N, C-alpha and C positions, 0 to 999 in steps of 0.2 A: 350372640347366643347367651352370654353372661347377663346382658341387660334383660333378656326375656326371663331368665331364672330369677333375677332380682325383682322383677315385676310380679312374678308368681308368689314369691315370699312376702312381698308387701300386701298383696291381696289376701293371702291367707291370714296375715296378722290383723288386717281390718275385719275380716269375718269373725275372728276370735274375740276382738274387742266389742263388736256388735252383739255377739252371743252373750258376753258377760254383762253388757248393758241391758239386754232384754230380760235378764233374770231379776233385775232390780226395778223394773217399771211397774207402777201401780195403776196407771190409767190405760184404758183399753185403746184409745186413739193413738197414744204414744207407742203402745205395744204393736199395733198394726203398722205404724210407720217404720218402726225399727225392724219388724219382720219383713217388710217389703225391701228394705235396704239389705238385709241379710240374703234374701233370695236373689237380688240383683248381683251382689258380690259373688255369690256361689256360682251363678250362671256365667259371669264374666271369667271367673277362675277356670271353669270348665272349658270355655272357648279358648282361653290362652293355652291351656294344656294341649288341646287338640291342634292348635296352630304350631306349637313347638314340636309336636309329634310329626306333623307334616314336614316341617323343616328337617327333622332328623331323618325322615325317609328320603329326602333329596340329597343327603350327603353321599359322596362317592366312596369314601373310605369306610370299611366295615367297622374298624376299631373305633373311630369317632362316632359312628352311628350307635354302636353298642354303649359307648360311654354316655351319650346324651339320653338314650332310652333308660339306662339304669338310674341316672340322676332324675329323670322325669318320673320314674316309678315311685320315688319317694313323695313327690308332689301329688301323684294320683292317689296314693294311700292317704295323704293328708286331706285331699279333697273329699274322699269318701267319709273320713271321720268328721270333717266339718259339716258335710251334708247331713249325716246322722245326728250330730250334736245340735245343729241348728234346728232341725225338725223337733227334736226332743225339747230344746229350750223354748221354742215358740209354743209348743203344746203345753208345756208346764206353766209357762207364764200366763197363757190364756186361761188355763184351768185355775191357776191361783187367783187371777183377777176375778173370774166368775165366782169362785168360792167366796172371795172376800165381799163381793157385792151381795151374794146370797146371805151371808152372815149379817151384813149391814141391814138388809131388808128384813130379815127375821128379827133382828134386834129392834128395828124401828117399829114393826107391827106387833111384836110380842110384849112391849113395854117392860122389859126386864131391867133389873138393877145390877149394877156391877158390884164388885167386892168392896169398893170404896164408898158405897152408898149413894153414888151419883145416879141421876136419871139417865136412861139410855139416850134420850134425846140430846141431853147435854154432851154426852160422850160422843155421839155422832157428829154433833157440830164441831166439837174439838178435833175430831178426826178429819172432818172436811177442811177445817182451817189449816190443820197440819199438812194435809195433802195439797191444799191450795198454796200454802207457803212453799212446800217442796216444788210444786209446779212453777211457781214464780221464780224461785231460786234457780230451777232448771232453765227456765226461759232466759233469766238474766245471764246465766252462764253460757247458754247457747248464743245469745246476742253478743256477749263479749267475745266468744270464740269466733262468731261470724265477722265481727268488726276487725278482730285480729287477722282473720283470713283475708278480709278485704284490703287491709293495710299491706299484708304480705303480698297479695296479688298486685296491688298498685306498685309496690317496690319492685316486684319481679318484672312488671311491665316496664317500669322506668329503666331497670337494668337491661331488659331486652332491647329497649329503644337505644340505650347507650351502646349495647353490643352491636346492634344493627348499624348504628352510625359509625362505630369503629370499624366494622367490617366493610362498609361502603368507603370509608376513608382509606383503609388498607387496599381495597380494590383500585381506587383512583391512584394511590401511590404506586401500586404495582404497574398500572398502565403507564404512569409517568416514567417509571424506571425502565420499563420495556421500550417506550419511545426514546428515552435518552440513550439506552443501549443501542438501539437501531441507528440513532444519529451518530453515536461514536463509531459504530461500524462503518457507516457511510464516510465519516471524516477520515477514518483510518485508510479506507480504500482510496479516497481522494489524495491523501498524503502520499500513499504508495505510488499512485499514478504521477503525482507532481514530482516526486523524487526521481522517478524514471525519466520524466521529461527533462528535468534539470540536468540529470546526468548526460542525457543525449545532447542537450544544448551545449553543455560544457565540452563534450567530445567534438561536436561540430565547430565550436569556437576554436579549440586547439588545432583542429584540422585546417580551419581557415587561416589561422595564424601561420601555420607551417607553409601553407600554399602561398600566402603573401610573402613570407620570408624567402621562399624559394624563388618566387617571381622577382623580388628585389635583387636577390643575388644574381639571377640570370641576367636581369637588366643591367646591373653594375658591370658584370663580366663583358656583356656585349658593348657597353659604352667604353670600357677600358680597352677592349680589342679594337674598336673603331679608332679611339685616340691613338693607340699604339701604331695602327696601320697608317694613320694620317700624319703622325709626327715622328715617332721613333724610327720606324722602318724607312720612311722617306729620307730622313736625315742621315741614317746609316748608309743608305744607298748613295745619297749625294756625296757623302764624305769618302766612301770607298771609290766611287767613280772619279772624283777630283784627284784623290791620291794616286790612283792607277794612271790617270791621264798625265799628271805631273811626272810620275816615274817614267812613263813611256817617252815623254818629251825629253827628259834629261838623258835617257839612254840613247835616243836617236841623235840628239845633238853631240853626245860624246862619241858616238860611232862616226858621225860625219867629220868631226874635228880630228879624230884619230886617222881617218882616211886621208884627209887633206894634208896633214902634217907628216905623213909617212914618206921616207926618202926613196922608197922603191918606185920603179917606173910603173907607169900605168899598165904596161903590158904584163908586168910580173905580178899584178894583183890577182889573187885567186878568185875563182868564181864562187867559192863558198861564202866570201864576205858579201858579195852582191846578193846572194840568196838569203843570207842572214838579215841584210837590211830590208829586203822585200818581205821576209817573214815577220820582221818587227812591225812593219806597216800593216801586215795582215792581222797582227795581234791587236792593234789599236782599234781596228774596225769592229770586231764583236764586242769589245769592251764598251765602246761608245754606244753601240746599238742596244746592249743589255741594260746599261745604267739609265738611259734616257727613255721615257715612255714613248710608245709608238705614235700617239696622236700629235706629239710635239713636232713642229716644223723644223726645229733645230736638228733633231735626229736625222731627218731626211737630208739636210745639208751636209752633215758630217759624213753620212754614208756615201753620198755622191762624191764628196771630196776624197775620202779615203779610197773608194773604188777607182776613181780616176787616176789618183796618184799611183796606186799599186799597179794598175793596168799599163800606165805609161812607162813605168820602170821596167816591167816585164817585157813590154813591146820593144823598148830600146835595147834591152839585153839580147832578145831573140833576133832582132833585125840587124843589128850592127855586128858585122863580122870582126872588124879590128878591135883589139882590146882597148886601145886609146879612146875610140869612139864610145865604147861601152862605159869606160870610166868617166868620160866627160858627161855623157848623158846621165850617169848615176849621180855625179856631183850636182848637176843642174836640177835633176828630179828630186834629190834629197833636200837641196836648198828650198826648192819650191814646196816640197811636202812640209818642211819645218815651218815655212811661212804660212801655208794653208792651215796647219794644225794650230799654230799659235793664234791666228786670227779667229777661227771659229770658237776657240776656248773662251775668249772674252765674250763673244756673242752668246755662247751657251750659258755662261755664268750669269749674264744679265737676264736672259730668258728664265733661268731657274729662279732667280730672286723675284722676278715679276710673278711667276707661277706660285711661288710660296706665299707672296702677299695676297694673291687672289684666294688661296686656300684659307 
């Protein structure tokens, strides 16, 4: 809206300048040209005032509308004054030019003399020369102004081209920056996705490491358990079996020797000693069967020997009624048992060594 008011002020100033110019014009052709310019400027000023009034009517706020109309009233008053002044100036300039031409015509045909004693014809020629000189000076000034305006227009056109080029360059730069910004956004999203993937891969890597470590530990424990079962437990069982066998052998031999060296009659030997000797043989049997694995043939031999010896002793005790017969049979069975136990021990030891070499 301020631009509209500035345009109205500029047009009013142009009209006033043309009115001042028409008052100093001596030629009728120049007067008509200036008068047409004044009329055009006045009409343009009127149109601009009407357009501003329409814009003021379109305003929503009443205060703004009233402010614009009050300011526009000043320009309407100035327009009316310019209209009246321009008409008066055009009329006066036309009358002045016509009066001047009438005086020139009368002076030409009346052959009057001036106060200086010159002929009117000479004076008329001088006036024509002066007017021609004024017109030439006016034309020169107009041409110089036109050239200046042309130069100004050329400069303005160049500046406009520069401005348009700068605007196009700025537009291209803006497009480039927007494209770069979009690329940076895409790269940022890609970096975020890559970071998430790398984090997930690192987590999977650590999980795989833990799983592998757990598998290695379990495998090592299984291997150690198998080695323990195949070496330590077997050796421990062998050692305990051999120790218990030696102890039982020694205890049996000591019992037999004590019985043989006893001064008591065979009839006076208590039945409890016989039962204890048979029970000692019963102890040897489960020890041998528990220490030696079942698939080994040696265990079968030991079991058969121990069961036969034990059953023979018990049968002799139960069948013989005299005490001497029981004692004799006990001595013979004890000696036989000692012989049978000492003989399989050597064979069992050889079998165990062979089985150990095979393992």
